[in-house]
gemmi code that builds the backbone of each chain (N, CA, C; Angstrom):
import gemmi

chains = {
    "A": [
        ("GLU", (-113.314, -20.065, -3.309), (-112.079, -20.427, -2.235), (-112.741, -21.404, -1.247)),
        ("ILE", (-112.283, -22.533, -0.905), (-112.696, -23.617, 0.218), (-112.182, -22.482, 1.806)),
        ("VAL", (-113.197, -22.314, 2.673), (-112.985, -22.096, 4.032), (-112.933, -22.865, 4.924)),
        ("MET", (-111.870, -22.844, 5.609), (-111.820, -23.902, 6.825), (-111.613, -23.189, 8.143)),
        ("THR", (-112.673, -23.892, 9.093), (-112.946, -23.450, 10.273), (-112.547, -24.515, 11.259)),
        ("GLN", (-111.915, -24.044, 12.137), (-111.545, -24.824, 13.261), (-111.983, -24.706, 14.560)),
        ("SER", (-112.642, -25.313, 15.633), (-113.124, -25.590, 16.639), (-112.651, -26.429, 17.758)),
        ("PRO", (-112.520, -25.981, 18.899), (-112.628, -24.558, 19.288), (-111.415, -23.957, 19.124)),
        ("ALA", (-111.262, -22.740, 19.438), (-110.126, -21.976, 19.145), (-109.284, -22.332, 20.297)),
        ("THR", (-109.710, -22.598, 21.473), (-108.636, -23.026, 22.617), (-109.326, -24.027, 23.323)),
        ("LEU", (-108.574, -25.157, 23.656), (-108.832, -26.378, 24.378), (-108.191, -26.859, 25.364)),
        ("SER", (-108.412, -26.567, 26.689), (-107.708, -26.786, 28.018), (-108.099, -28.400, 28.378)),
        ("VAL", (-106.945, -29.042, 28.521), (-106.917, -30.373, 28.618), (-105.931, -30.651, 29.618)),
        ("SER", (-105.995, -31.662, 30.496), (-105.096, -32.190, 31.474), (-104.304, -33.243, 30.878)),
        ("PRO", (-103.026, -33.577, 31.217), (-101.924, -34.371, 30.603), (-102.843, -36.121, 31.104)),
        ("GLY", (-102.812, -36.763, 29.844), (-103.562, -38.243, 29.814), (-104.902, -38.059, 29.274)),
        ("GLU", (-105.220, -36.919, 29.394), (-106.830, -36.915, 28.744), (-106.744, -37.173, 27.113)),
        ("ARG", (-108.071, -37.221, 26.932), (-108.154, -37.228, 25.504), (-108.442, -35.930, 25.016)),
        ("ALA", (-107.994, -35.368, 23.852), (-108.243, -33.912, 23.145), (-108.765, -34.310, 21.825)),
        ("THR", (-109.988, -33.723, 21.338), (-110.482, -34.118, 20.150), (-110.609, -32.564, 19.608)),
        ("LEU", (-110.227, -32.532, 18.330), (-110.190, -30.870, 17.724), (-110.941, -31.378, 16.280)),
        ("SER", (-111.488, -30.259, 15.847), (-112.683, -30.446, 14.604), (-112.079, -29.297, 13.502)),
        ("CYS", (-112.354, -29.436, 12.622), (-112.322, -28.887, 11.652), (-113.200, -29.198, 10.444)),
        ("ARG", (-113.804, -27.921, 9.850), (-114.781, -27.908, 8.916), (-114.441, -27.445, 7.577)),
        ("ALA", (-114.965, -27.765, 6.601), (-114.610, -27.198, 5.280), (-115.765, -26.748, 4.779)),
        ("SER", (-115.749, -25.364, 3.985), (-117.132, -24.716, 3.618), (-117.646, -25.472, 2.177)),
        ("GLN", (-116.961, -26.549, 1.593), (-117.368, -27.288, 0.676), (-116.679, -28.675, 0.651)),
        ("SER", (-117.064, -29.724, 0.238), (-116.379, -30.822, 0.413), (-114.978, -30.973, -0.122)),
        ("VAL", (-114.123, -31.700, 0.553), (-112.755, -31.655, 0.203), (-112.237, -33.109, 0.113)),
        ("ASN", (-113.554, -33.993, -0.205), (-113.092, -35.468, -0.022), (-112.392, -35.803, 1.091)),
        ("ASN", (-110.821, -36.354, 0.864), (-110.184, -36.627, 2.261), (-108.795, -35.990, 2.003)),
        ("PHE", (-109.062, -34.897, 1.275), (-107.712, -34.125, 0.914), (-107.504, -33.047, 1.847)),
        ("LEU", (-107.040, -33.604, 3.147), (-106.992, -32.721, 4.384), (-105.800, -33.260, 5.047)),
        ("ALA", (-105.229, -32.086, 5.838), (-103.628, -32.331, 6.482), (-104.131, -31.763, 7.677)),
        ("TRP", (-103.378, -32.366, 8.984), (-103.095, -31.532, 9.948), (-101.557, -31.186, 10.316)),
        ("TYR", (-101.375, -30.158, 10.966), (-100.296, -29.723, 11.177), (-100.030, -29.486, 12.781)),
        ("GLN", (-98.704, -29.483, 13.634), (-98.635, -28.954, 14.824), (-98.024, -28.084, 14.722)),
        ("GLN", (-97.901, -27.043, 15.710), (-96.735, -25.746, 15.381), (-96.627, -25.571, 17.289)),
        ("LYS", (-95.429, -25.671, 17.270), (-95.131, -25.102, 18.980), (-94.363, -23.567, 18.712)),
        ("PRO", (-94.192, -22.960, 19.868), (-93.726, -21.581, 19.740), (-92.403, -21.601, 19.146)),
        ("GLY", (-92.241, -20.934, 18.381), (-90.987, -20.339, 17.954), (-90.394, -21.475, 16.704)),
        ("GLN", (-91.304, -22.528, 16.546), (-90.949, -23.243, 15.666), (-91.869, -23.624, 14.414)),
        ("PRO", (-91.226, -24.200, 13.191), (-92.266, -24.290, 11.930), (-93.322, -25.420, 12.279)),
        ("PRO", (-94.244, -25.031, 11.695), (-95.375, -26.360, 11.769), (-94.537, -27.753, 11.466)),
        ("ARG", (-95.310, -28.694, 12.048), (-94.787, -29.944, 11.739), (-95.995, -30.731, 11.180)),
        ("LEU", (-95.798, -31.498, 9.749), (-96.926, -32.320, 9.462), (-97.260, -33.705, 10.415)),
        ("LEU", (-98.711, -33.946, 10.705), (-99.163, -34.910, 11.367), (-99.870, -35.755, 10.572)),
        ("ILE", (-100.658, -35.119, 9.944), (-101.931, -36.388, 9.208), (-101.765, -35.848, 8.006)),
        ("TYR", (-101.922, -36.771, 6.727), (-102.299, -36.327, 5.419), (-103.460, -37.416, 4.725)),
        ("GLY", (-104.063, -36.630, 3.813), (-105.095, -37.782, 3.482), (-106.140, -38.004, 4.677)),
        ("ALA", (-106.198, -37.246, 5.342), (-107.590, -37.232, 6.397), (-107.153, -38.254, 7.626)),
        ("SER", (-106.289, -39.444, 7.177), (-106.108, -40.118, 8.356), (-104.740, -40.992, 8.346)),
        ("THR", (-103.845, -40.337, 7.417), (-102.488, -40.973, 7.173), (-101.569, -40.328, 8.167)),
        ("ARG", (-100.911, -41.085, 9.175), (-100.001, -40.370, 9.989), (-98.762, -40.406, 9.153)),
        ("ALA", (-98.333, -39.043, 9.317), (-96.730, -38.630, 8.811), (-95.721, -39.723, 9.253)),
        ("THR", (-94.541, -39.824, 8.651), (-93.582, -40.591, 9.308), (-92.973, -40.022, 10.653)),
        ("GLY", (-92.923, -41.028, 11.349), (-92.450, -40.565, 13.027), (-93.494, -40.148, 13.951)),
        ("ILE", (-94.465, -40.199, 13.542), (-95.895, -39.361, 14.135), (-96.221, -40.610, 15.064)),
        ("PRO", (-96.455, -40.171, 16.405), (-97.006, -41.387, 17.152), (-98.238, -41.970, 17.466)),
        ("ALA", (-98.922, -42.873, 17.454), (-100.020, -43.564, 17.433), (-101.110, -42.942, 17.889)),
        ("ARG", (-100.620, -41.860, 19.088), (-101.783, -41.403, 19.777), (-102.485, -40.313, 18.932)),
        ("PHE", (-101.900, -39.834, 18.061), (-102.608, -39.036, 16.817), (-103.220, -39.748, 15.870)),
        ("SER", (-104.749, -39.286, 15.628), (-105.235, -39.948, 14.703), (-106.117, -39.177, 14.125)),
        ("GLY", (-106.447, -39.021, 12.507), (-107.402, -38.148, 11.926), (-108.512, -39.306, 11.547)),
        ("SER", (-109.590, -38.506, 11.558), (-110.857, -39.261, 10.916), (-111.799, -38.103, 9.954)),
        ("GLY", (-112.430, -38.573, 9.203), (-113.573, -37.630, 8.586), (-113.337, -37.770, 7.269)),
        ("SER", (-114.294, -37.021, 6.535), (-114.345, -36.839, 5.113), (-115.637, -35.784, 4.810)),
        ("GLU", (-115.255, -35.487, 3.373), (-115.948, -34.510, 2.857), (-115.846, -33.065, 3.658)),
        ("THR", (-116.777, -32.865, 4.597), (-116.505, -31.440, 5.417), (-116.336, -31.482, 6.599)),
        ("GLU", (-116.339, -32.736, 7.323), (-116.120, -32.927, 8.687), (-114.772, -33.693, 9.151)),
        ("PHE", (-114.042, -33.042, 9.531), (-112.771, -34.058, 10.247), (-112.571, -33.621, 11.526)),
        ("THR", (-111.969, -34.660, 12.276), (-111.562, -34.542, 13.565), (-109.767, -35.065, 13.852)),
        ("LEU", (-109.276, -34.452, 14.685), (-107.953, -34.883, 14.797), (-108.294, -35.248, 16.432)),
        ("THR", (-107.724, -36.404, 16.987), (-107.792, -36.959, 18.231), (-106.329, -37.289, 18.747)),
        ("ILE", (-106.284, -36.647, 19.617), (-105.078, -37.303, 20.892), (-105.529, -37.850, 21.772)),
        ("SER", (-104.990, -39.172, 22.032), (-105.527, -40.149, 22.707), (-105.594, -39.965, 24.000)),
        ("SER", (-104.036, -39.586, 24.442), (-103.742, -39.200, 25.935), (-102.700, -38.421, 25.771)),
        ("LEU", (-103.028, -37.190, 25.988), (-102.127, -35.861, 25.945), (-101.087, -36.140, 26.870)),
        ("GLN", (-99.564, -35.846, 25.826), (-98.260, -35.818, 26.732), (-97.893, -34.347, 26.846)),
        ("SER", (-97.050, -33.870, 27.747), (-96.757, -32.734, 28.064), (-96.227, -31.992, 26.170)),
        ("GLU", (-95.668, -32.804, 25.871), (-94.960, -32.301, 24.447), (-96.259, -31.995, 23.425)),
        ("ASP", (-97.436, -32.360, 23.655), (-98.238, -32.223, 22.617), (-99.175, -30.570, 22.907)),
        ("PHE", (-98.790, -29.939, 24.048), (-99.344, -28.881, 24.131), (-98.933, -27.856, 22.959)),
        ("ALA", (-99.968, -27.447, 22.143), (-99.296, -26.729, 20.929), (-100.747, -26.034, 20.157)),
        ("VAL", (-100.152, -25.549, 18.826), (-101.513, -25.082, 18.325), (-101.535, -25.948, 16.940)),
        ("TYR", (-102.612, -26.419, 16.723), (-102.819, -27.233, 15.528), (-103.732, -26.464, 14.446)),
        ("PHE", (-103.206, -26.865, 13.108), (-104.011, -26.325, 12.319), (-104.280, -27.354, 10.871)),
        ("CYS", (-105.455, -27.295, 10.582), (-105.810, -28.059, 9.527), (-105.548, -27.434, 7.865)),
        ("GLN", (-105.538, -28.121, 6.888), (-105.191, -27.404, 5.805), (-105.928, -28.459, 4.620)),
        ("HIS", (-106.920, -27.945, 3.925), (-107.286, -28.526, 2.495), (-106.277, -28.448, 1.364)),
        ("TYR", (-106.253, -29.544, 0.651), (-105.723, -29.546, -0.553), (-106.267, -30.061, -1.801)),
        ("TYR", (-107.661, -29.661, -1.914), (-108.488, -30.148, -2.660), (-109.011, -29.118, -3.753)),
        ("LYS", (-108.626, -29.334, -5.224), (-109.008, -28.349, -6.216), (-108.538, -26.959, -5.591)),
        ("TRP", (-107.178, -26.906, -5.601), (-106.828, -25.478, -5.522), (-105.783, -25.041, -6.856)),
        ("PRO", (-105.385, -23.856, -6.727), (-105.335, -23.050, -5.845), (-106.467, -22.486, -5.525)),
        ("PRO", (-106.972, -21.603, -4.369), (-105.651, -21.536, -3.181), (-105.809, -22.699, -2.204)),
        ("LEU", (-104.657, -23.184, -1.618), (-104.842, -23.908, -0.528), (-104.942, -23.056, 0.576)),
        ("THR", (-105.754, -23.607, 1.721), (-106.105, -22.841, 2.758), (-106.207, -23.500, 3.969)),
        ("PHE", (-105.757, -22.542, 5.146), (-105.635, -23.412, 6.467), (-106.534, -22.685, 7.406)),
        ("GLY", (-106.925, -23.568, 8.262), (-108.034, -23.234, 9.345), (-107.249, -22.340, 10.165)),
        ("GLY", (-107.945, -21.718, 11.045), (-107.461, -20.444, 11.915), (-106.743, -21.067, 13.004)),
        ("GLY", (-106.801, -22.380, 13.176), (-105.666, -23.236, 14.459), (-106.511, -23.353, 15.754)),
        ("THR", (-106.139, -24.340, 16.542), (-106.954, -24.411, 17.928), (-105.614, -24.871, 18.504)),
        ("LYS", (-105.731, -24.145, 19.661), (-104.553, -23.924, 20.860), (-105.136, -24.947, 21.914)),
        ("VAL", (-104.133, -25.826, 21.980), (-104.321, -27.130, 23.203), (-103.335, -26.524, 24.429)),
        ("GLU", (-104.185, -26.230, 25.208), (-103.431, -25.578, 26.669), (-103.679, -26.381, 27.982)),
        ("MET", (-102.749, -26.492, 28.561), (-102.969, -27.551, 29.856), (-103.996, -26.794, 30.900)),
        ("LYS", (-104.593, -27.850, 31.351), (-106.082, -27.247, 32.057), (-105.309, -27.396, 33.617)),
    ],
    "B": [
        ("GLU", (-81.528, -36.681, 5.306), (-82.441, -35.813, 6.003), (-82.792, -34.605, 5.502)),
        ("VAL", (-83.919, -34.320, 5.263), (-84.313, -33.275, 4.603), (-83.960, -32.005, 5.248)),
        ("HIS", (-83.580, -30.829, 4.431), (-83.282, -29.423, 5.255), (-83.541, -28.473, 4.427)),
        ("LEU", (-84.112, -27.899, 4.809), (-84.480, -26.305, 4.123), (-84.192, -25.335, 4.676)),
        ("LEU", (-83.314, -24.282, 3.881), (-82.720, -22.850, 4.691), (-83.254, -21.993, 4.002)),
        ("GLU", (-84.037, -20.915, 4.482), (-84.468, -19.815, 4.142), (-83.489, -18.811, 4.510)),
        ("SER", (-83.465, -17.764, 3.328), (-82.758, -16.360, 3.600), (-82.871, -15.455, 2.851)),
        ("GLY", (-82.788, -14.059, 3.096), (-83.291, -13.089, 2.373), (-84.076, -12.125, 2.951)),
        ("GLY", (-84.860, -12.680, 4.327), (-85.753, -11.672, 4.701), (-85.004, -10.473, 5.606)),
        ("SER", (-85.677, -9.325, 5.741), (-85.203, -8.138, 6.465), (-86.409, -7.204, 6.315)),
        ("LEU", (-85.818, -6.058, 6.892), (-86.660, -5.008, 7.192), (-86.898, -4.009, 5.730)),
        ("VAL", (-87.827, -3.853, 5.324), (-88.138, -3.225, 3.986), (-89.082, -2.073, 3.905)),
        ("GLN", (-89.074, -1.032, 3.531), (-89.760, -0.064, 3.626), (-91.194, -0.265, 2.294)),
        ("PRO", (-92.168, 0.189, 2.608), (-93.427, -0.222, 1.672), (-93.254, 0.384, 0.339)),
        ("GLY", (-93.467, -0.371, -0.354), (-93.280, -0.274, -1.901), (-91.800, -0.810, -2.335)),
        ("GLY", (-91.080, -1.178, -1.547), (-89.840, -1.921, -1.566), (-89.841, -3.250, -2.150)),
        ("SER", (-88.702, -3.792, -2.514), (-88.791, -5.607, -3.087), (-87.462, -5.974, -2.103)),
        ("LEU", (-87.858, -7.387, -2.107), (-87.185, -8.278, -1.509), (-86.968, -9.490, -2.303)),
        ("ARG", (-85.875, -10.291, -2.390), (-85.911, -11.769, -3.030), (-85.369, -12.799, -1.711)),
        ("LEU", (-86.440, -13.521, -1.485), (-86.100, -14.959, -0.563), (-85.571, -16.016, -1.333)),
        ("SER", (-84.590, -16.501, -0.782), (-83.862, -18.042, -0.944), (-84.320, -18.964, -0.225)),
        ("CYS", (-84.462, -20.408, -0.980), (-84.451, -21.592, 0.278), (-83.676, -22.408, -0.306)),
        ("ALA", (-82.534, -22.852, 0.263), (-81.763, -23.699, -0.228), (-81.943, -24.972, 0.079)),
        ("ALA", (-82.047, -26.145, -0.599), (-82.661, -27.328, -0.078), (-81.563, -28.492, -0.057)),
        ("SER", (-81.643, -29.444, 0.640), (-80.808, -30.491, 0.560), (-81.437, -31.844, 1.229)),
        ("GLY", (-80.789, -33.064, 1.066), (-81.240, -34.079, 1.567), (-82.524, -35.004, 0.834)),
        ("PHE", (-83.010, -34.416, -0.403), (-83.554, -35.025, -1.322), (-83.495, -34.690, -2.811)),
        ("THR", (-83.978, -35.320, -3.551), (-83.710, -34.858, -4.977), (-84.920, -33.796, -5.344)),
        ("PHE", (-84.491, -32.554, -5.479), (-85.092, -31.331, -5.235), (-85.798, -31.260, -6.600)),
        ("SER", (-85.286, -31.708, -7.613), (-86.086, -31.475, -8.912), (-87.229, -32.429, -8.934)),
        ("SER", (-87.260, -33.241, -7.877), (-88.449, -34.246, -8.133), (-89.937, -33.698, -7.462)),
        ("TYR", (-89.676, -32.701, -6.973), (-90.642, -32.060, -6.157), (-91.186, -30.530, -6.013)),
        ("ALA", (-92.641, -30.334, -6.010), (-93.245, -29.159, -6.041), (-92.679, -28.555, -4.758)),
        ("MET", (-92.662, -27.294, -4.983), (-92.502, -26.499, -3.585), (-93.173, -25.113, -3.460)),
        ("SER", (-93.351, -24.812, -2.093), (-94.466, -23.668, -2.135), (-93.476, -22.850, -0.473)),
        ("TRP", (-94.184, -21.623, -0.744), (-93.953, -20.711, 0.030), (-95.260, -20.483, 1.099)),
        ("VAL", (-95.096, -20.451, 2.566), (-96.284, -20.394, 3.249), (-95.956, -19.262, 4.349)),
        ("ARG", (-96.810, -18.299, 4.780), (-96.303, -17.246, 5.573), (-97.290, -17.136, 6.740)),
        ("GLN", (-96.544, -16.558, 7.865), (-97.496, -16.631, 8.950), (-97.300, -14.977, 9.472)),
        ("ALA", (-98.372, -14.178, 9.499), (-97.902, -13.079, 10.493), (-97.590, -13.269, 11.746)),
        ("PRO", (-97.186, -12.050, 12.736), (-96.995, -11.966, 14.073), (-98.410, -12.795, 14.780)),
        ("GLY", (-98.304, -13.826, 15.637), (-99.479, -13.994, 15.989), (-100.876, -14.618, 15.458)),
        ("LYS", (-100.512, -14.832, 14.334), (-101.740, -15.293, 13.303), (-101.650, -16.536, 12.909)),
        ("GLY", (-102.451, -17.165, 11.989), (-102.205, -18.281, 11.262), (-101.403, -18.409, 10.028)),
        ("LEU", (-101.734, -19.619, 9.204), (-100.871, -19.633, 8.316), (-101.524, -19.509, 6.943)),
        ("GLU", (-100.721, -18.943, 6.230), (-101.456, -18.504, 4.877), (-100.499, -18.920, 3.756)),
        ("TRP", (-101.006, -19.610, 2.854), (-100.324, -20.218, 1.616), (-99.827, -19.085, 0.519)),
        ("VAL", (-99.029, -19.030, 0.125), (-98.557, -17.861, -0.676), (-98.399, -18.143, -2.143)),
        ("SER", (-97.490, -19.194, -2.610), (-97.311, -19.425, -3.625), (-96.756, -20.762, -3.798)),
        ("ALA", (-97.194, -21.737, -4.943), (-96.517, -22.854, -5.369), (-95.834, -22.913, -6.596)),
        ("LEU", (-94.970, -24.030, -6.713), (-94.086, -24.116, -8.376), (-94.104, -25.692, -8.585)),
        ("SER", (-94.143, -26.112, -9.495), (-94.445, -27.569, -9.943), (-92.633, -27.998, -9.987)),
        ("ASP", (-92.656, -29.093, -9.980), (-91.027, -29.730, -9.928), (-90.364, -29.340, -11.104)),
        ("SER", (-90.849, -29.291, -12.077), (-90.247, -28.704, -13.288), (-89.879, -27.263, -13.516)),
        ("GLY", (-90.587, -26.478, -12.810), (-90.744, -24.955, -12.875), (-91.849, -24.359, -13.629)),
        ("TYR", (-92.467, -24.960, -14.433), (-93.189, -24.561, -15.630), (-94.460, -24.037, -15.002)),
        ("SER", (-95.125, -24.773, -14.077), (-96.430, -24.227, -13.362), (-96.238, -23.516, -12.166)),
        ("THR", (-97.102, -22.143, -12.113), (-96.793, -21.404, -10.812), (-98.401, -21.086, -10.700)),
        ("TYR", (-98.435, -20.809, -9.310), (-99.731, -20.731, -8.516), (-99.443, -19.658, -7.492)),
        ("TYR", (-100.178, -18.616, -7.315), (-100.441, -17.488, -6.370), (-101.554, -17.390, -5.725)),
        ("ALA", (-101.461, -16.988, -4.330), (-102.530, -16.368, -3.819), (-103.111, -15.060, -4.137)),
        ("ASP", (-104.324, -14.673, -4.132), (-104.532, -13.700, -4.958), (-104.037, -12.342, -4.266)),
        ("SER", (-103.583, -12.300, -3.149), (-103.179, -11.346, -2.043), (-101.613, -10.888, -2.673)),
        ("VAL", (-101.201, -11.663, -3.296), (-99.756, -11.515, -3.824), (-99.646, -11.621, -5.311)),
        ("LYS", (-100.715, -12.047, -5.833), (-100.711, -12.227, -7.440), (-100.238, -10.892, -8.115)),
        ("GLY", (-99.440, -10.963, -9.036), (-98.799, -9.608, -9.490), (-97.587, -8.967, -8.960)),
        ("ARG", (-97.503, -9.181, -7.577), (-96.402, -8.423, -6.975), (-95.056, -9.401, -6.705)),
        ("PHE", (-95.744, -10.842, -6.371), (-94.758, -11.789, -6.026), (-94.403, -12.685, -7.261)),
        ("THR", (-93.174, -13.347, -7.597), (-92.808, -14.220, -8.469), (-92.220, -15.460, -7.781)),
        ("ILE", (-92.536, -16.716, -8.074), (-91.701, -18.046, -7.738), (-90.880, -18.425, -8.650)),
        ("SER", (-89.972, -18.876, -8.213), (-89.005, -19.534, -9.455), (-88.168, -20.668, -8.617)),
        ("ARG", (-87.515, -21.464, -9.441), (-86.278, -22.442, -8.393), (-85.131, -22.627, -9.543)),
        ("ASP", (-84.093, -23.128, -9.256), (-83.197, -23.392, -10.165), (-82.760, -25.066, -9.411)),
        ("ASN", (-83.186, -25.684, -10.523), (-83.001, -27.026, -10.027), (-81.465, -27.820, -9.925)),
        ("SER", (-80.597, -26.965, -10.745), (-79.135, -27.194, -11.034), (-78.483, -26.459, -9.367)),
        ("LYS", (-79.022, -25.891, -8.894), (-78.675, -25.403, -7.172), (-79.302, -25.738, -6.381)),
        ("ASN", (-80.480, -26.587, -6.302), (-81.207, -26.845, -5.557), (-81.898, -26.017, -4.625)),
        ("THR", (-82.310, -24.681, -5.319), (-82.448, -23.779, -4.601), (-84.037, -22.957, -5.147)),
        ("LEU", (-85.043, -22.726, -4.260), (-86.182, -22.097, -4.571), (-86.425, -20.462, -3.988)),
        ("TYR", (-86.727, -19.655, -5.143), (-86.848, -18.255, -4.712), (-88.292, -17.660, -4.782)),
        ("LEU", (-88.421, -16.512, -4.182), (-89.832, -15.698, -4.124), (-89.185, -14.260, -4.022)),
        ("GLN", (-89.437, -13.558, -5.630), (-89.099, -12.412, -5.448), (-90.562, -11.442, -5.153)),
        ("MET", (-90.368, -10.467, -4.144), (-91.298, -10.012, -3.637), (-91.507, -8.603, -3.949)),
        ("ASN", (-92.198, -7.767, -4.871), (-92.139, -6.510, -5.216), (-93.503, -5.731, -4.521)),
        ("SER", (-93.410, -4.338, -4.651), (-94.514, -3.675, -4.233), (-95.132, -4.206, -2.918)),
        ("LEU", (-94.081, -4.258, -1.925), (-94.341, -4.790, -0.735), (-95.129, -3.995, 0.311)),
        ("ARG", (-96.034, -4.379, 0.770), (-96.925, -3.571, 2.002), (-96.965, -4.204, 3.249)),
        ("ALA", (-97.570, -3.421, 3.977), (-97.344, -3.702, 5.866), (-97.887, -5.084, 5.941)),
        ("GLY", (-98.855, -5.403, 5.071), (-99.760, -6.670, 5.428), (-98.905, -7.757, 4.901)),
        ("ASP", (-97.751, -7.575, 4.226), (-96.579, -8.625, 3.865), (-95.965, -9.357, 4.910)),
        ("THR", (-96.100, -8.312, 5.932), (-95.092, -8.627, 7.148), (-95.415, -10.201, 7.550)),
        ("ALA", (-94.328, -10.963, 7.694), (-94.641, -12.206, 8.319), (-93.281, -13.016, 8.317)),
        ("VAL", (-93.303, -14.177, 8.836), (-92.484, -15.119, 8.645), (-92.645, -16.144, 7.515)),
        ("TYR", (-91.764, -16.102, 6.570), (-92.034, -16.933, 5.278), (-91.330, -17.922, 5.291)),
        ("TYR", (-92.262, -19.143, 5.168), (-91.459, -20.530, 5.389), (-91.573, -21.298, 3.992)),
        ("CYS", (-90.426, -21.931, 3.674), (-90.292, -22.612, 2.172), (-90.648, -24.014, 3.012)),
        ("VAL", (-91.419, -24.716, 1.897), (-92.003, -26.074, 2.352), (-91.814, -27.079, 0.971)),
        ("GLN", (-91.378, -28.104, 1.424), (-91.645, -29.304, 0.408), (-93.024, -29.714, 0.245)),
        ("ASP", (-93.620, -29.902, -1.095), (-94.849, -30.579, -1.154), (-94.880, -31.852, -1.252)),
        ("GLY", (-95.411, -32.499, -0.328), (-95.639, -33.932, -0.290), (-96.040, -34.850, -1.577)),
        ("SER", (-97.219, -34.246, -1.696), (-98.017, -34.873, -2.743), (-99.384, -34.156, -3.031)),
        ("ASN", (-99.042, -33.121, -4.221), (-100.205, -32.423, -4.707), (-100.752, -31.577, -3.332)),
        ("GLY", (-100.033, -30.766, -2.360), (-100.558, -29.914, -1.841), (-100.290, -30.304, -0.165)),
        ("TRP", (-99.955, -31.274, 0.155), (-99.767, -31.278, 1.662), (-98.359, -31.128, 1.913)),
        ("PHE", (-97.954, -30.753, 3.077), (-96.360, -29.826, 3.085), (-95.432, -30.972, 4.129)),
        ("GLY", (-94.803, -31.873, 3.526), (-94.244, -32.573, 4.604), (-93.046, -32.226, 5.451)),
        ("TYR", (-92.336, -31.230, 4.608), (-91.222, -30.385, 5.087), (-91.478, -29.184, 5.235)),
        ("TRP", (-91.005, -28.366, 6.515), (-90.912, -26.859, 6.324), (-89.280, -26.317, 6.903)),
        ("GLY", (-89.019, -25.388, 6.311), (-87.971, -24.541, 6.721), (-88.219, -23.867, 8.097)),
        ("GLN", (-87.005, -23.126, 8.859), (-87.192, -22.653, 10.096), (-87.908, -21.145, 9.771)),
        ("GLY", (-87.962, -20.690, 8.474), (-88.408, -19.333, 8.129), (-87.740, -18.246, 8.205)),
        ("THR", (-87.900, -17.144, 7.563), (-87.026, -15.730, 7.379), (-88.247, -15.037, 7.694)),
        ("GLN", (-87.837, -13.794, 8.435), (-88.787, -12.930, 8.903), (-88.733, -11.852, 7.795)),
        ("VAL", (-89.764, -11.164, 7.275), (-89.887, -9.981, 6.373), (-90.550, -9.137, 7.282)),
        ("THR", (-90.306, -7.823, 7.223), (-90.911, -6.868, 7.998), (-91.193, -5.527, 7.204)),
        ("VAL", (-92.232, -5.155, 6.666), (-92.531, -4.066, 5.823), (-92.937, -3.060, 6.657)),
        ("SER", (-92.059, -1.829, 6.725), (-92.510, -0.965, 7.757), (-91.440, 0.436, 7.309)),
        ("SER", (-92.035, 1.399, 7.440), (-91.391, 2.835, 7.160), (-90.834, 3.398, 8.598)),
    ],
}
model = gemmi.Model(1)
for chain_id, residues in chains.items():
    chain = gemmi.Chain(chain_id)
    for i, (resn, *xyz) in enumerate(residues, 1):
        res = gemmi.Residue()
        res.name, res.seqid = resn, gemmi.SeqId(i, " ")
        for name, pos in zip(("N", "CA", "C"), xyz):
            atom = gemmi.Atom()
            atom.name, atom.element = name, gemmi.Element(name[0])
            atom.pos, atom.b_iso = gemmi.Position(*pos), 0.0
            res.add_atom(atom)
        chain.add_residue(res)
    model.add_chain(chain)
structure = gemmi.Structure()
structure.add_model(model)
structure.setup_entities()
């Protein structure tokens, strides 16, 4: 099983600042990596797939990068609606599909 | 617009059974693989099971293998999850999700709550 590890667990950021979230895979997942955003009481929403392709309707301030085992989600200028929990997920050589434990982005 | 509506969640005793349903609309259901993903209270996301577009290929997490069965009725645009021998650890919100392409999840339902407790 491929284990996904996200860091930090919590990220305190001021509106307008840049947020950088990390996701590490226990073995190479090529670029088969997705990112999701989840707000309280809502289901997750797909942000990024293929490590760097934005899903339909996702603002350009969200960008994904990385390959193999190291991935990054960057929010270039944090907006109030971006405070949420973010999960990464691999989809390489599954089952199982696995998610990271999440990073909570909170207001500083 | 893609819409996924789960139903069937409830409070059930340990060892009991439950059948979840997911009614899909807004896309050609028979052309997409589908999955169930769950989230325990205050916890992260756990993939549970996946089913190919045809329904012939099924996949399960080890934690539910042998207890849960995923199925679909493409004529009714509906996905199912039969859950048997339920345990306290199965308590979670269960999401029905559309597989965008080989394992990432483009659309999610609102979820249905399953609580296993005596």
